[in-house]
RODO-2510 file (C-alpha; in nm, 4 decimals, decimal comma):
residues 320
     n   res          X          Y          Z
     1     m    -2,8037    -0,0344     1,0558
     2     e    -2,4590    -0,2367     1,1256
     3     l    -2,2244    -0,3703     0,8533
     4     r    -2,2381    -0,7317     0,9513
     5     q    -2,6394    -0,6986     0,8459
     6     l    -2,5296    -0,6103     0,5043
     7     e    -2,2650    -0,9027     0,4940
     8     h    -2,5288    -1,1521     0,5911
     9     f    -2,8038    -0,9940     0,3763
    10     m    -2,5633    -1,0283     0,0838
    11     a    -2,4499    -1,3652     0,1499
    12     v    -2,8247    -1,4757     0,1824
    13     v    -2,8770    -1,3097    -0,1647
    14     d    -2,5728    -1,4695    -0,3265
    15     h    -2,6074    -1,8509    -0,2280
    16     g    -2,9871    -1,8519    -0,2048
    17     g    -3,0510    -1,9463     0,1461
    18     l    -2,9720    -1,9714     0,5051
    19     a    -2,8053    -2,2872     0,5055
    20     r    -2,5108    -2,1911     0,2285
    21     a    -2,4784    -1,8305     0,3831
    22     a    -2,4472    -1,9296     0,7426
    23     e    -2,1809    -2,2071     0,5947
    24     r    -1,9630    -1,9464     0,3942
    25     l    -2,0049    -1,7026     0,7012
    26     y    -1,9041    -1,9559     0,9240
    27     l    -2,1839    -1,8637     1,1301
    28     s    -2,5280    -2,0748     1,2892
    29     q    -2,8471    -2,0174     1,0723
    30     p    -3,0085    -1,8502     1,3777
    31     t    -2,7764    -1,6064     1,3841
    32     v    -2,8096    -1,5281     1,0363
    33     s    -3,1781    -1,5076     1,0538
    34     s    -3,1789    -1,3109     1,3424
    35     s    -2,9370    -1,0473     1,1877
    36     i    -3,1810    -1,0309     0,8706
    37     r    -3,4955    -1,0031     1,0632
    38     a    -3,3467    -0,7172     1,2735
    39     l    -3,2415    -0,5630     0,9235
    40     e    -3,6019    -0,5612     0,8111
    41     r    -3,7159    -0,4067     1,1168
    42     e    -3,4509    -0,1603     1,1253
    43     l    -3,5649    -0,0831     0,7781
    44     k    -3,9421    -0,1235     0,8028
    45     v    -3,9433    -0,3563     0,4968
    46     s    -3,9687    -0,7008     0,4235
    47     l    -3,6501    -0,8150     0,2275
    48     f    -3,7116    -1,1697     0,1483
    49     h    -4,0064    -1,3960     0,0512
    50     r    -3,9472    -1,7344     0,2362
    51     t    -4,0581    -2,0038     0,0247
    52     g    -3,9733    -2,3434     0,1690
    53     r    -3,5875    -2,3579     0,2436
    54     r    -3,5037    -2,0669     0,0020
    55     l    -3,5284    -1,6746     0,0303
    56     v    -3,5771    -1,4786    -0,2508
    57     p    -3,5371    -1,1074    -0,2295
    58     t    -3,8704    -0,9043    -0,2365
    59     s    -3,8628    -0,5664    -0,4704
    60     a    -3,7136    -0,4024    -0,1750
    61     g    -3,4471    -0,6645    -0,1402
    62     l    -3,3847    -0,6203    -0,4691
    63     e    -3,3120    -0,2331    -0,4869
    64     l    -3,0936    -0,3085    -0,1905
    65     v    -2,8738    -0,5471    -0,3393
    66     p    -2,6712    -0,2734    -0,5540
    67     l    -2,6360    -0,0415    -0,2583
    68     a    -2,5345    -0,3321    -0,0193
    69     r    -2,2974    -0,4417    -0,2503
    70     r    -2,1624    -0,0954    -0,3096
    71     v    -2,1156    -0,0233     0,0569
    72     l    -1,8948    -0,3850     0,1234
    73     d    -1,7119    -0,3242    -0,1666
    74     d    -1,6073     0,0215    -0,0432
    75     v    -1,5145    -0,1161     0,2912
    76     v    -1,2913    -0,4018     0,1007
    77     a    -1,1235    -0,1011    -0,1141
    78     a    -1,0387     0,1180     0,2321
    79     q    -0,9271    -0,1967     0,4018
    80     d    -0,6872    -0,2230     0,0982
    81     a    -0,6440     0,1269     0,0895
    82     m    -0,5331     0,1380     0,4431
    83     r    -0,3200    -0,2029     0,3903
    84     s    -0,1231    -0,0366     0,0706
    85     a    -0,0500     0,2871     0,3003
    86     r     0,1108     0,0701     0,5770
    87     e     0,2915    -0,1371     0,3262
    88     v     0,4870     0,1258     0,1211
    89     g     0,7476     0,1021     0,3957
    90     g     0,6791    -0,1918     0,5479
    91     g     0,3979    -0,3581     0,6909
    92     v     0,2405    -0,7303     0,6231
    93     l     0,1800    -0,9249     0,2743
    94     t    -0,0888    -1,1793     0,3989
    95     v    -0,0648    -1,4808     0,1325
    96     m    -0,2816    -1,8229     0,1350
    97     c    -0,2182    -2,0966    -0,0636
    98     t    -0,4352    -2,4271    -0,1374
    99     p    -0,2437    -2,7881    -0,0332
   100     d    -0,1687    -2,8365    -0,4163
   101     m     0,0209    -2,5789    -0,4056
   102     s     0,2016    -2,5831    -0,0628
   103     g     0,3175    -2,2677     0,1383
   104     e     0,6915    -2,4263     0,1208
   105     a     0,6504    -2,4040    -0,2656
   106     v     0,5152    -2,0400    -0,2306
   107     a     0,8088    -1,9491     0,0181
   108     s     1,0718    -2,0833    -0,2309
   109     w     0,9245    -1,8377    -0,5126
   110     a     0,9411    -1,5346    -0,2717
   111     g     1,3217    -1,5486    -0,2272
   112     g     1,3964    -1,2165    -0,4608
   113     f     1,0772    -1,0324    -0,2757
   114     t     1,2506    -1,0773     0,0770
   115     h     1,5577    -0,9981    -0,0063
   116     k     1,4641    -0,6652    -0,1813
   117     y     1,1812    -0,5875     0,1085
   118     p     1,3070    -0,7213     0,4166
   119     a     1,0550    -0,4343     0,5976
   120     v     0,7621    -0,6217     0,4426
   121     r     0,6546    -0,9244     0,6465
   122     l     0,5307    -1,2061     0,4148
   123     d     0,2446    -1,4027     0,6396
   124     i     0,1866    -1,7438     0,4220
   125     s    -0,0810    -2,0066     0,5629
   126     e    -0,2325    -2,2812     0,3989
   127     v    -0,6317    -2,3347     0,4057
   128     g    -0,8002    -2,6777     0,3493
   129     s    -0,9733    -2,6053    -0,0049
   130     r    -0,9701    -2,4066    -0,2615
   131     h    -1,3479    -2,2687    -0,1570
   132     e    -1,1734    -2,1489     0,1507
   133     l    -0,9380    -1,9665     0,0003
   134     v    -1,1039    -1,7880    -0,2530
   135     t    -1,3658    -1,6963     0,0329
   136     a    -1,0840    -1,5484     0,2214
   137     v    -0,9546    -1,3325    -0,0707
   138     a    -1,2966    -1,2161    -0,1378
   139     d    -1,3644    -1,1143     0,2290
   140     g    -1,0122    -0,9224     0,2537
   141     q    -0,8961    -1,1821     0,5071
   142     a    -0,6054    -1,2190     0,2555
   143     e    -0,4734    -0,9903    -0,0462
   144     l    -0,3229    -1,2870    -0,2566
   145     g    -0,4277    -1,6709    -0,3017
   146     f    -0,2029    -1,9394    -0,4856
   147     t    -0,4088    -2,2354    -0,6077
   148     l    -0,4994    -2,4328    -0,9312
   149     e    -0,6996    -2,2812    -1,2036
   150     s    -1,0850    -2,3145    -1,1319
   151     e    -1,3862    -2,1207    -1,1339
   152     l    -1,3618    -1,8151    -0,9770
   153     r    -1,6515    -1,5278    -0,8941
   154     s    -1,7102    -1,2424    -1,0699
   155     d    -1,5399    -1,0133    -0,8302
   156     l    -1,1917    -1,2102    -0,8204
   157     h    -0,8879    -1,2186    -1,0938
   158     f    -0,6838    -1,5040    -1,1756
   159     v    -0,3599    -1,4336    -1,3313
   160     e    -0,2059    -1,7626    -1,4638
   161     l     0,1599    -1,8235    -1,3625
   162     g     0,2729    -2,1856    -1,5182
   163     v     0,1643    -2,5048    -1,5371
   164     q     0,2049    -2,7680    -1,2667
   165     r     0,3591    -3,0684    -1,3490
   166     l     0,3450    -3,4202    -1,1305
   167     l     0,6024    -3,6614    -1,1316
   168     l     0,6015    -4,0143    -0,9591
   169     v     0,7924    -4,0764    -0,6786
   170     r     0,8824    -4,3958    -0,5342
   171     p     1,0626    -4,5211    -0,2396
   172     q     1,4259    -4,5787    -0,2038
   173     g     1,5486    -4,9098    -0,4234
   174     h     1,3223    -4,8853    -0,7206
   175     r     1,4643    -4,8324    -1,0432
   176     p     1,3601    -4,5468    -1,2982
   177     p     1,2381    -4,7365    -1,6296
   178     e     1,4872    -4,7815    -1,9292
   179     a     1,2348    -4,6017    -2,1351
   180     g     1,2753    -4,2814    -1,9685
   181     s     0,9335    -4,2876    -1,8544
   182     v     0,6256    -4,5181    -1,7477
   183     p     0,2810    -4,5219    -1,8958
   184     l     0,0460    -4,3885    -1,6386
   185     s    -0,1718    -4,6933    -1,7035
   186     e     0,1418    -4,8921    -1,5719
   187     i     0,2243    -4,7459    -1,2190
   188     g     0,1802    -5,0570    -1,0473
   189     d     0,0078    -5,1507    -0,7248
   190     l     0,2311    -5,0093    -0,4660
   191     p    -0,0087    -4,8013    -0,2407
   192     l    -0,0396    -4,4309    -0,3452
   193     a     0,0155    -4,1250    -0,0856
   194     c    -0,2344    -3,8917    -0,1708
   195     r    -0,3091    -3,5427    -0,1216
   196     q    -0,6374    -3,5331     0,0547
   197     a    -0,9456    -3,3545    -0,1616
   198     a    -1,1769    -3,1155    -0,0415
   199     p    -1,5288    -3,2034    -0,0570
   200     n    -1,6854    -3,1422    -0,3826
   201     e    -1,3202    -3,0043    -0,5273
   202     d    -1,1205    -3,2302    -0,7910
   203     d    -0,8167    -3,3895    -0,7693
   204     a    -0,5479    -3,3540    -1,0476
   205     v    -0,4185    -3,7466    -0,9740
   206     r    -0,7692    -3,9025    -0,8786
   207     t    -0,9035    -3,7306    -1,2228
   208     a    -0,6445    -3,8253    -1,4404
   209     l    -0,6385    -4,1983    -1,3189
   210     a    -0,9801    -4,2108    -1,3317
   211     a    -0,9775    -4,0870    -1,7081
   212     h    -0,7546    -4,3539    -1,7978
   213     g    -0,9955    -4,6141    -1,6226
   214     i    -0,6936    -4,6790    -1,3387
   215     e    -0,8123    -4,8075    -1,0451
   216     a    -0,5036    -4,7431    -0,8191
   217     v    -0,4173    -4,8453    -0,4419
   218     i    -0,4834    -4,5706    -0,2066
   219     g    -0,2993    -4,6426     0,0953
   220     a    -0,3225    -4,2743     0,2514
   221     n    -0,5005    -3,9367     0,2236
   222     v    -0,2666    -3,6698     0,3862
   223     p    -0,3338    -3,2908     0,4072
   224     s    -0,0087    -3,1796     0,2506
   225     r     0,2605    -3,2578     0,0245
   226     t     0,5262    -3,2708     0,2787
   227     a     0,3098    -3,5584     0,4310
   228     q     0,2933    -3,7498     0,0561
   229     l     0,6725    -3,7407     0,0529
   230     a     0,6897    -3,8391     0,4443
   231     f     0,5158    -4,1577     0,3621
   232     v     0,7108    -4,2476     0,0238
   233     l     1,0328    -4,2116     0,2541
   234     g     0,9253    -4,3711     0,5530
   235     s     0,6097    -4,5955     0,4515
   236     g     0,7065    -4,7518     0,1230
   237     f     0,4452    -4,5474    -0,0841
   238     q     0,4580    -4,3550    -0,4179
   239     a     0,2881    -4,0336    -0,4818
   240     f     0,2606    -3,7836    -0,7462
   241     l     0,4422    -3,4413    -0,6154
   242     p     0,5415    -3,1259    -0,7960
   243     l     0,9226    -3,0981    -0,9832
   244     r     1,0746    -2,9056    -0,7140
   245     m     0,9623    -3,1400    -0,4534
   246     c     1,0891    -3,4092    -0,6632
   247     a     1,4435    -3,3015    -0,6639
   248     t     1,4463    -3,2813    -0,2864
   249     a     1,2808    -3,6747    -0,2964
   250     l     1,5961    -3,7483    -0,5340
   251     d     1,8136    -3,6132    -0,3036
   252     a     1,6319    -3,8391     0,0060
   253     g     1,7527    -4,1422    -0,2325
   254     a     1,3746    -4,1739    -0,4108
   255     c     1,3312    -4,2664    -0,7392
   256     v     1,1585    -4,0207    -0,9591
   257     v     0,9669    -4,1442    -1,2723
   258     e     0,8172    -3,9507    -1,5582
   259     t     0,4919    -4,0805    -1,6671
   260     d     0,3241    -4,0700    -2,0235
   261     p     0,0886    -3,8842    -2,0125
   262     l     0,2119    -3,6303    -1,7457
   263     i    -0,0268    -3,4996    -1,5100
   264     e    -0,0648    -3,1473    -1,5580
   265     s    -0,2488    -2,8563    -1,4345
   266     p    -0,2492    -2,4351    -1,4516
   267     f    -0,1791    -2,2587    -1,1384
   268     g    -0,1688    -1,9044    -1,0799
   269     v    -0,2589    -1,6423    -0,7927
   270     v    -0,5927    -1,5377    -0,7002
   271     h    -0,6753    -1,1774    -0,6228
   272     r    -0,9626    -0,9245    -0,5973
   273     s    -1,0871    -0,7301    -0,8901
   274     g    -0,9041    -0,3939    -0,9160
   275     v    -0,5878    -0,2604    -0,8423
   276     l    -0,3437    -0,4394    -0,6084
   277     a    -0,1423    -0,2751    -0,3166
   278     p     0,2449    -0,1723    -0,4215
   279     a     0,3667    -0,4961    -0,2100
   280     a     0,0991    -0,7313    -0,3599
   281     q     0,1864    -0,6350    -0,7175
   282     q     0,5538    -0,6270    -0,6803
   283     f     0,5400    -1,0036    -0,4567
   284     v     0,3475    -1,1194    -0,7854
   285     h     0,6233    -0,9990    -1,0147
   286     d     0,8910    -1,1232    -0,8474
   287     v     0,7402    -1,4724    -0,8245
   288     r     0,6480    -1,4726    -1,1950
   289     s     1,0092    -1,3870    -1,2514
   290     a     1,1223    -1,6617    -1,0231
   291     l     0,8952    -1,9081    -1,1763
   292     r     0,9755    -1,7827    -1,5581
   293     g     1,3776    -1,8644    -1,4358
   294     w     1,2853    -2,2040    -1,3360
   295     f     1,0556    -2,2981    -1,6094
   296     d     1,3322    -2,1675    -1,8615
   297     a     1,6061    -2,3413    -1,6932
   298     i     1,4458    -2,6739    -1,7393
   299     a     1,3585    -2,6219    -2,1015
   300     a     1,7156    -2,5183    -2,1500
   301     h     1,8477    -2,8427    -2,0111
   302     r     1,5941    -3,0434    -2,1772
   303     a     1,7041    -2,9041    -2,5233
   304     e     2,0237    -3,0071    -2,4202
   305     g     1,9279    -3,3997    -2,4137
   306     l     1,8129    -3,4311    -2,0453
   307     g     1,5025    -3,6020    -1,9658
   308     l     1,2542    -3,4066    -1,7423
   309     v     1,3886    -3,5664    -1,3988
   310     e     1,7541    -3,4746    -1,4896
   311     a     1,6493    -3,1130    -1,5988
   312     v     1,5046    -3,0618    -1,3053
   313     v     1,7755    -3,1384    -1,0964
   314     a     2,0308    -2,9337    -1,3179
   315     a     1,7620    -2,6676    -1,3032
   316     r     1,7449    -2,6543    -0,9322
   317     d     2,1216    -2,6586    -0,9010
   318     t     2,1482    -2,3656    -1,1350
   319     t     1,8331    -2,1269    -1,0073
   320     m     1,8293    -2,2133    -0,6354
***
């Protein structure tokens, strides 16, 4: 019996059939089917009832489920333990993020950690969707995943770190409204550069606009926040961007506008259930501290009477 056979078996159980299991495993259906049949031959028992396109576990299959899950969990735990052992004095901490968050944002929060632990190498990468991120974290390809809040598998844990607020960024030459904010329903017909949403995943901007009955003109769907800003600065589009990137946009001459209501989404970090490795624990702690300082600085400047846009710039200048 091979470990990959148990992985394929559990994927079919969890996803109800070969097609979805193969998609999740990034394998072909014949490969998964052949692996399952080989496992059945080795165990000398049928593990699934084959009813149309669905595979339903037999009584023997149901008995194997908790045993297989325990084996796979133990393998992940062993990987975590060995990673932890390597990272006590150094090693690698693998972090993934979705385009909603961007690698640039996560890197900006990591300054305190990298200063204190220069021997730990941070590998930060972006994936195309929340589904890919969740799968990567669950399978041990990444220890931490930064993303907007969403429903998770039972074997994963979500730690909320804050609320992402998006402001409207317009090209150079536009002037901010005298009222300080613009109603979301009055953002105008300037084309929007939107983050390209993954299949079957909601996009905060499109959802908010649809909820207010707004038919915005989508001029471009792009893969990253950086690309959105590039379209604003170079193509005359407008885009909704996170606060820290809005400060960068202002430096480049763009106009940043607060909308009413704001588009907001809770965000945080996803990890496998259980105790994190020491380096990962410290990284989450340091990121949380950096974000708390950032949000507190914005709140303090707003208490002084500054608008949100001005408070963001002031906070950036005092915390970076």
